[in-house]
N, C-alpha and C positions, 0 to 999 in steps of 0.2 A: 267344739266340734263345729265342722264345716258341713252345712246341708246344701247339696245340689237341687236345685228346683228346675223342671222343664216346663214350659208352658205348652200346652197341646198344638197351638198354631206356629210354635219355632220348628222349622225343618233345617236339616242340613244343608251346607252350602252344596250347590251342584258339584259333580266331579269334574276335575279338569281332563283335557285332553290327555295329558300324560297318565293320569289316574285309570283313564278308559283303556288306553294303550296296555298298562302295566296289567289290568285284568286279562285283556285279549291275549296278552303273552302268556300267562298264567295258565288260561283255559287249553291253550294249544302247544305249550311249550314241550310237553311228553311226546305228542303225537310227532312233531317236526323232529326231535332228538332220536327217537327211536326208528324213524323212517331213515334217517342218515348213518345211525348206528348200525342198523343193519345191512345196509349198502357197503360201508366202508370197513365196518369192524373194529374201528380204531376211535378211541374215544376222544381225542384231542381233535381229530378231524371233524369227527360229528359235531363238536361243540363249535367249533369254527363255522360249519355249513349251518348251523341252527342260527347262530349269530348272524349270518350273512341272510338267511331267509327272513328273521325278523327285521333286518335292516330294510329290507325290500318291501315287507309288509308296514314298515312305519311310513314309507314314502307313499304307498297307495292306503292307507290307514281310513281317509275319509271313505273310500269305497268298500273297504272290506268289514269295517266294525259292524255293519248291520247286515251284512251279505250272509245269505243261508248256506252259501257255498265256499264260505272262508276256509273251512278246514280241508277242502279239497283243493283249494288253490295252494294253502301252505304245503300240503303233501307233495303236489304235483313239483313246485318249487324245490321242495327238499329232495326229491328224486332226481330232477334236471340237475342240480348243483351236485348231488353226490355223484352222478354219471359223469359230469363234467370232470369233476375232481379225478375219479378214477381213470378217465380217459386220457389224462396227462401222464398217466403211469401206465398207459395200456402196453407201451412197448416194452416195459420191464415185464409186465406178467405175461405177455404172449410170446415171449422169448423162452420164460422158464416153462411155459407149458408145452412149448415144443422141445425143448431141451429134454424134457422127461417122458415125452411122447414114446421114443424109443422105437421098438418094433413091435409096439400093440396093433391088433387088429382092428378093424372098422367098428367091430361089434363090441360094445361094452360089457364087462364081466359082470354077472350078477354076483352080490357078496351075500353070504350067508354068515348070520350072527346068530351064536349059541344062546339057547334061551337059559335064564337062571332060574333058581328055585323059586324066586317070588315074581316069575314073570306073569302071573297070571293076577297078582294085586293091581287093581287100578291106582293110577297117580291122579292126585289132585290135579284140577286143570291148570293151576298156577305152577305146580312143579313141572308138568309137561311144557309149559311154554317156556319156562326157565331153562330147561333142558334142550328145548328146540334153539333157544338164542345162544346157549352156550354153543353148542353143536354148530351153528351159523357162524360164529365168530372163529371156529378152528379151520373152516372151510377156507380153501385157496379164493382168491378173489374173482377167478374165472368160473367157477363153479357157484359161489357165493352169490354174486350179482344177479345171475339169471333166474336161480330159484328164488331169490327174493321179490325179483321183478313179477314171477309167475305167481308164486303164492300168495305174497303179501299185497302187492301191487295190482293183481288180477290182469295183468297183462299177457296176451296171447304170443305163442312163439314168434310167429313172424313180427309181431310188435317189437319183441325184445331184440330181434336179430337186426332190424331196422334200428332201433335206439343204440344199439352197440356197435353197429356196422361190422357185424359179423354173419357168417352163413346160418340158414336155420339148421342145417345139420349140426354144426357147432353149439348152436343152443340147446338142441334136444340132448345131445352127448353131455354138455356141462351139467345140464339138470340132471339128467340120470345119474353122473357121478356123484353130484351133490347131494342127491337124496340118499 
């Protein structure tokens, strides 16, 4: 039988930079991916954006590894890269939103949803969150992006309009319709 003995004065070798970055990546990967996924509603695109975020983080890792604001920086980069990605396709989705606008009035219609028999049963927080995520992914980009920026990223309507390069009225309408 082989017996392993450890002396109390023996220590593990220090972590390498690669191991520190791997731990950093592990701590923040869900935050970055979920931010990109909410905005793009496409797993492959969100994965690509997440990879790009962590490539940028690797380049600045010396500054980020001990920064208390690293999570905020990563979320901002993920948001900006997602918006840049979507901006490349903006002409496509603005074309379709104009195409289907038709003869709608300026005021958005209020929708009513019938209550089900179990409407009074409270859902667990995780179930509600999952339902919200599923509903977000079904929304058209023009509604999903401003809704996510407002409710998940905490941006004000005017900030969203500026980031997306659209009018304040469009932001308000798209958020209303998305809800």
